[in-house]
GUDRENDREN-552098 format. One line per field, with one value per residue: x, y, z of N, C-alpha, C, CB in turn; chain; residue number from 1; residue in three letters. Coordinates in nm, 4 decimals. Glycine has a CB too. Example, Ala and Ser with C-alpha at 12.3 -4.5 7.8 and 13.67 -1.06 7.14 Angstrom:
nx <- (1.3190,1.2850)
ny <- (-0.5690,-0.2250)
nz <- (0.7800,0.7080)
cax <- (1.2300,1.3670)
cay <- (-0.4500,-0.1060)
caz <- (0.7800,0.7140)
cx <- (1.3200,1.2900)
cy <- (-0.3300,0.0030)
cz <- (0.7800,0.7870)
cbx <- (1.1308,1.4084)
cby <- (-0.4473,-0.0598)
cbz <- (0.9046,0.5725)
kette <- (A,A)
nr <- (1,2)
rest <- (ALA,SER)
This chain:
nx <- (11.8547,11.7802,11.7354,11.5180,11.3646,11.2937,11.1344,10.9230,10.8153,10.6589,10.4385,10.1475,10.1343,9.9675,9.8939,9.7661,9.6848,9.6436,9.6421,9.7112,9.8670,9.8550,9.9392,9.8215,9.7507,9.7042,9.8049,9.7187,9.7784,9.7068,9.8322,9.6523,9.5778,9.6716,9.8274,10.1131,10.2877,10.3748,10.5326,10.5735,10.7363,10.7325,10.7764,10.8169,10.7591,10.7418,10.6342,10.7228,10.5873,10.6810,10.7356,10.7801,10.9315,11.0090,11.0496,11.1722,11.1094,11.2558,11.3349,11.2921,11.1712,11.1478,10.9533,10.9261,10.7201,10.7043,10.5224,10.2183,10.2074,10.1920,10.1771,10.2170,10.1912,10.2494,10.1831,10.4067,10.3375,10.3684,10.4035,10.3731,10.3547,10.3815,10.2533,10.2519,10.0691,10.0681,9.9092,10.0185,9.9864,10.0415,9.9556,9.8936,9.9392)
ny <- (5.6533,5.9617,6.0659,6.2467,6.2022,5.9396,5.9720,6.1417,5.9689,5.8058,5.9461,6.1202,6.4246,6.7303,7.0220,7.3512,7.6401,7.9366,8.2105,8.4347,8.6934,9.0599,9.1982,9.3471,9.3425,9.1557,8.8289,8.5976,8.3389,8.0881,7.8448,7.6408,7.5811,7.3600,7.3078,7.3435,7.6254,7.7948,8.0603,8.2727,8.5560,8.7690,9.0340,9.3608,9.4416,9.2910,9.2079,8.9551,8.8146,8.6132,8.3806,8.5785,8.7587,9.0051,9.0065,9.1735,9.1519,9.2222,9.1536,8.9233,8.6218,8.2858,8.1506,7.9036,7.7439,7.4780,7.3482,7.3674,7.6884,7.9802,8.2816,8.5761,8.7481,9.0526,9.3056,9.5607,9.8897,9.9424,9.9953,9.7588,9.4825,9.1447,8.8237,8.4762,8.2382,7.9272,7.6427,7.3587,7.0137,6.7017,6.3608,6.0358,5.7514)
nz <- (12.1762,12.3400,12.6842,12.7232,12.4886,12.5369,12.7670,12.6712,12.4816,12.6395,12.7042,12.5855,12.4141,12.4199,12.2540,12.2488,12.0752,12.2388,12.2115,11.9560,11.7883,11.7751,12.0855,12.3693,12.6303,12.9272,13.0273,13.2633,13.4960,13.7369,13.9787,13.9604,13.7096,13.5585,13.3288,13.1170,12.9793,12.6799,12.5325,12.2660,12.1943,11.9445,11.8504,12.0058,12.3573,12.6815,13.0193,13.2418,13.5193,13.7686,14.0263,14.2319,14.0948,13.8455,13.5084,13.2393,12.9020,12.6060,12.3555,12.0783,12.2043,12.3298,12.5687,12.8139,13.0318,13.2071,13.3752,13.5763,13.7153,13.8990,13.7291,13.5240,13.2155,13.0766,12.8454,12.7466,12.6770,12.3380,11.9898,11.8533,11.9627,11.9326,11.9907,12.0554,12.2255,12.3886,12.5276,12.7051,12.7563,12.9113,12.8821,13.0068,12.8019)
cax <- (11.7512,11.8181,11.6449,11.3998,11.2857,11.2339,11.0255,10.8115,10.7528,10.5683,10.3234,10.0932,10.1400,9.8607,9.9217,9.6549,9.7162,9.5475,9.6402,9.8127,9.8452,9.8978,9.9152,9.8221,9.6911,9.7711,9.7619,9.7501,9.7471,9.7437,9.8856,9.5387,9.5503,9.7024,9.8936,10.2331,10.2706,10.4787,10.5066,10.6707,10.7258,10.7941,10.8166,10.7620,10.8098,10.6475,10.6825,10.6842,10.5866,10.6876,10.8185,10.8094,11.0253,10.9610,11.1515,11.1332,11.1451,11.2559,11.3820,11.2219,11.2034,11.0622,10.9465,10.8659,10.6853,10.6674,10.4219,10.1341,10.2784,10.1297,10.2538,10.1429,10.2628,10.1832,10.2453,10.4533,10.2813,10.4490,10.3095,10.3756,10.3900,10.3179,10.2679,10.1778,10.0629,10.0254,9.8952,10.0727,9.9556,10.0858,9.8557,9.9424,9.8714)
cay <- (5.7527,6.0350,6.0507,6.3261,6.1331,5.8208,6.0179,6.1883,5.8531,5.7429,6.0335,6.1960,6.5659,6.8024,7.1663,7.4302,7.7840,8.0143,8.3474,8.4691,8.8235,9.1818,9.1774,9.4758,9.3288,9.0690,8.6884,8.5581,8.2015,8.0397,7.7067,7.5465,7.5732,7.2205,7.2951,7.4243,7.7365,7.8266,8.1892,8.3209,8.6969,8.7985,9.1758,9.4411,9.4221,9.2364,9.1797,8.8276,8.8090,8.4722,8.3532,8.7036,8.8329,9.0673,8.9980,9.2489,9.0887,9.3261,9.0953,8.8013,8.5144,8.1724,8.1244,7.7758,7.7197,7.3413,7.2916,7.4731,7.7790,8.1135,8.3762,8.6595,8.8119,9.1795,9.3839,9.6963,9.9632,9.9740,9.9956,9.6343,9.3656,9.0265,8.7141,8.3498,8.1676,7.7888,7.5614,7.2234,6.9164,6.5626,6.2643,5.8996,5.6784)
caz <- (12.2072,12.4607,12.7965,12.6977,12.3921,12.6043,12.8533,12.5875,12.4169,12.7338,12.7238,12.4720,12.4378,12.3526,12.2472,12.1946,12.0638,12.3152,12.1641,11.8489,11.7257,11.8455,12.2262,12.4388,12.7642,13.0244,13.0414,13.4021,13.5324,13.8740,13.9797,13.9485,13.5686,13.5191,13.1966,13.0963,12.8839,12.5848,12.4796,12.1642,12.1747,11.8211,11.8506,12.1170,12.4925,12.7824,13.1519,13.2958,13.6660,13.8084,14.1467,14.2965,14.0151,13.7253,13.4023,13.1201,12.7808,12.5088,12.2320,12.0518,12.3002,12.3496,12.7098,12.8402,13.1703,13.1784,13.4677,13.6317,13.8015,13.9021,13.6568,13.4316,13.1060,13.0504,12.7368,12.7717,12.5587,12.2232,11.8748,11.7718,12.0392,11.8736,12.0813,12.0366,12.3547,12.3697,12.6473,12.6816,12.8599,12.8915,12.9333,12.9883,12.6920)
cx <- (11.7946,11.7070,11.5121,11.3064,11.2209,11.1207,10.9043,10.7395,10.6473,10.4403,10.2729,10.0984,10.0278,9.8909,9.8033,9.7012,9.6032,9.5313,9.7451,9.7730,9.9024,9.8537,9.9257,9.7715,9.7752,9.7148,9.8072,9.6976,9.7803,9.7892,9.7770,9.5104,9.5772,9.7655,10.0180,10.1999,10.3937,10.4412,10.6137,10.6434,10.8033,10.8555,10.7617,10.8277,10.7001,10.7164,10.6315,10.6953,10.5748,10.7812,10.8709,10.9189,10.9539,11.0744,11.0981,11.1934,11.1370,11.3069,11.2977,11.2681,11.1029,11.0695,10.8706,10.8416,10.6260,10.5562,10.3353,10.2082,10.2159,10.2272,10.1615,10.2402,10.1845,10.2580,10.2898,10.4091,10.3880,10.3544,10.2996,10.4223,10.3074,10.3557,10.1918,10.1860,10.0013,10.0130,9.9452,10.0279,10.0041,9.9803,9.9164,9.8626,9.8457)
cy <- (5.8272,6.0221,6.1255,6.2561,6.0102,5.8625,6.0622,6.0784,5.7882,5.8247,6.0890,6.3412,6.6348,6.9542,7.2426,7.5779,7.8563,8.1522,8.3656,8.6026,8.9410,9.1674,9.3101,9.4632,9.2424,8.9256,8.6432,8.4175,8.1744,7.8972,7.6000,7.5144,7.4333,7.2046,7.3839,7.5328,7.7561,7.9608,8.2225,8.4683,8.7315,8.9384,9.2473,9.4008,9.3701,9.2182,9.0448,8.8380,8.6632,8.4635,8.4820,8.7842,8.8971,9.0646,9.0743,9.1801,9.1913,9.2839,8.9727,8.6899,8.4065,8.1412,7.9947,7.7620,7.5769,7.2803,7.4027,7.5592,7.9160,8.2133,8.4673,8.7226,8.9376,9.2552,9.5176,9.7792,9.9968,9.9710,9.8570,9.5161,9.2459,8.9063,8.5956,8.2812,8.0319,7.7236,7.4224,7.1356,6.7775,6.4702,6.1230,5.8339,5.5369)
cz <- (12.3380,12.5667,12.7744,12.5965,12.4497,12.6927,12.7710,12.5132,12.5084,12.7523,12.5900,12.5075,12.3544,12.3635,12.1860,12.1884,12.1363,12.2589,12.0579,11.7872,11.8031,11.9923,12.2991,12.5814,12.8580,13.0179,13.1781,13.4294,13.6754,13.8694,13.9627,13.8005,13.5075,13.3802,13.1948,12.9920,12.8006,12.5253,12.3778,12.1429,12.0495,11.8116,11.9728,12.2486,12.5828,12.9129,13.1972,13.4469,13.7052,13.9303,14.2163,14.2245,13.8983,13.6258,13.2839,12.9990,12.6722,12.3725,12.2033,12.1455,12.2938,12.5003,12.7306,12.9886,13.1675,13.2668,13.5151,13.7327,13.7924,13.8312,13.5737,13.3317,13.0639,12.9412,12.7867,12.6513,12.4530,12.1020,11.8034,11.8506,11.9810,11.9571,12.0350,12.1762,12.3324,12.5075,12.6117,12.7905,12.8175,12.9478,12.9102,12.8780,12.7335)
cbx <- (11.6065,11.8453,11.7123,11.4403,11.3682,11.3388,11.0736,10.8608,10.8608,10.6378,10.3598,9.9478,10.2821,9.7198,10.0499,9.5230,9.7297,9.5885,9.6622,9.8209,9.7002,9.8357,10.0135,9.7379,9.5519,9.7549,9.8212,9.6887,9.8203,9.6249,9.9603,9.4103,9.6322,9.5766,9.7954,10.3552,10.2374,10.4948,10.5001,10.6591,10.7768,10.6969,10.7682,10.6078,10.8672,10.5873,10.6407,10.7719,10.4690,10.7389,10.9387,10.8496,11.1380,10.9103,11.1852,11.1795,11.0572,11.3348,11.5328,11.2409,11.2118,11.1058,10.8801,10.9533,10.5820,10.7873,10.4873,10.0118,10.4260,10.0985,10.3547,10.0629,10.2814,10.1744,10.1493,10.6109,10.2138,10.5704,10.3545,10.4650,10.3617,10.3602,10.2254,10.2417,9.9813,10.1260,9.7465,10.2256,9.8040,10.2242,9.7109,9.9326,9.9550)
cby <- (5.6820,6.1852,6.1001,6.4648,6.0973,5.7443,6.1333,6.2873,5.7492,5.7236,6.1487,6.1528,6.6217,6.7664,7.1924,7.4140,7.8324,8.0226,8.4454,8.3552,8.8449,9.3136,9.0749,9.5767,9.2695,9.1267,8.5951,8.6592,8.1049,8.0520,7.6812,7.6064,7.6763,7.1395,7.3349,7.3347,7.8658,7.7153,8.2928,8.2403,8.7747,8.7803,9.2463,9.4238,9.5524,9.1030,9.2887,8.7122,8.8946,8.3798,8.2648,8.6775,8.7435,9.2113,8.8487,9.3984,8.9691,9.4367,9.0600,8.7611,8.5668,8.0488,8.2412,7.6623,7.8315,7.2590,7.2183,7.4131,7.7840,8.1592,8.3047,8.7681,8.7127,9.2643,9.4023,9.7023,10.0949,9.8734,10.1032,9.6508,9.3888,9.0063,8.7521,8.2557,8.2482,7.7098,7.5584,7.2223,6.9145,6.5360,6.2813,5.8178,5.6805)
cbz <- (12.2242,12.4273,12.9235,12.6464,12.2758,12.6876,12.9424,12.4891,12.3782,12.8673,12.8189,12.4366,12.4016,12.4156,12.1647,12.2842,11.9102,12.4589,12.2784,11.7345,11.7066,11.7784,12.2839,12.3632,12.7527,13.1675,12.9272,13.5039,13.4442,13.9721,14.1101,14.0159,13.4979,13.5233,13.0789,13.0494,12.9564,12.4748,12.5901,12.0267,12.2970,11.7165,11.7226,12.1268,12.5482,12.7373,13.2491,13.2388,13.7279,13.6885,14.1069,14.4383,13.9670,13.7512,13.3634,13.1286,12.7523,12.5582,12.2396,11.9077,12.4413,12.2589,12.7850,12.7882,13.2298,13.1897,13.5882,13.6966,13.7658,14.0542,13.5689,13.5076,12.9851,13.1790,12.6200,12.7936,12.6053,12.2074,11.7721,11.6507,12.1950,11.7243,12.2164,11.9149,12.4606,12.2783,12.6995,12.6723,12.8891,12.9591,12.8584,13.1195,12.5622)
kette <- (A,A,A,A,A,A,A,A,A,A,A,A,A,A,A,A,A,A,A,A,A,A,A,A,A,A,A,A,A,A,A,A,A,A,A,A,A,A,A,A,A,A,A,A,A,A,A,A,A,A,A,A,A,A,A,A,A,A,A,A,A,A,A,A,A,A,A,A,A,A,A,A,A,A,A,A,A,A,A,A,A,A,A,A,A,A,A,A,A,A,A,A,A)
nr <- (1,2,3,4,5,6,7,8,9,10,11,12,13,14,15,16,17,18,19,20,21,22,23,24,25,26,27,28,29,30,31,32,33,34,35,36,37,38,39,40,41,42,43,44,45,46,47,48,49,50,51,52,53,54,55,56,57,58,59,60,61,62,63,64,65,66,67,68,69,70,71,72,73,74,75,76,77,78,79,80,81,82,83,84,85,86,87,88,89,90,91,92,93)
rest <- (MET,ASP,ARG,LEU,SER,THR,LEU,LEU,ALA,GLN,PHE,GLY,MET,HIS,ALA,THR,THR,PHE,TYR,ALA,GLY,LEU,PHE,SER,GLY,GLU,LEU,ALA,TYR,ASP,SER,GLN,ASP,ARG,SER,GLY,LYS,LEU,TYR,LEU,LEU,ASN,THR,GLY,LYS,ALA,ARG,LEU,HIS,ILE,ALA,ARG,GLN,GLU,ILE,VAL,ILE,SER,GLN,PRO,ARG,LEU,LEU,PHE,ILE,PRO,ARG,PRO,TYR,LYS,HIS,SER,LEU,THR,ALA,ILE,PRO,THR,ASP,ASN,THR,LYS,LEU,VAL,SER,VAL,THR,LEU,SER,LEU,ALA,SER,GLU)
């Protein structure tokens, strides 16, 4: 068993879909949120603001923010930005 599998076996993981569909706004989180985030940008463009940086995402991407961290994801106006947003949390079993 690899190290990651060993670590994950010690915790229960809970994932909740927060948003799925056409995306035209902004999702913003602060470090008090207490959950990680997983974003799947299927089509379109978006801007990720994290750690005083702006990253433009213009191709399908899977973004993983494993711990609470202040960030925002903003759609760049296009005709077809599709996004799935998931919150992730680990809990001791």
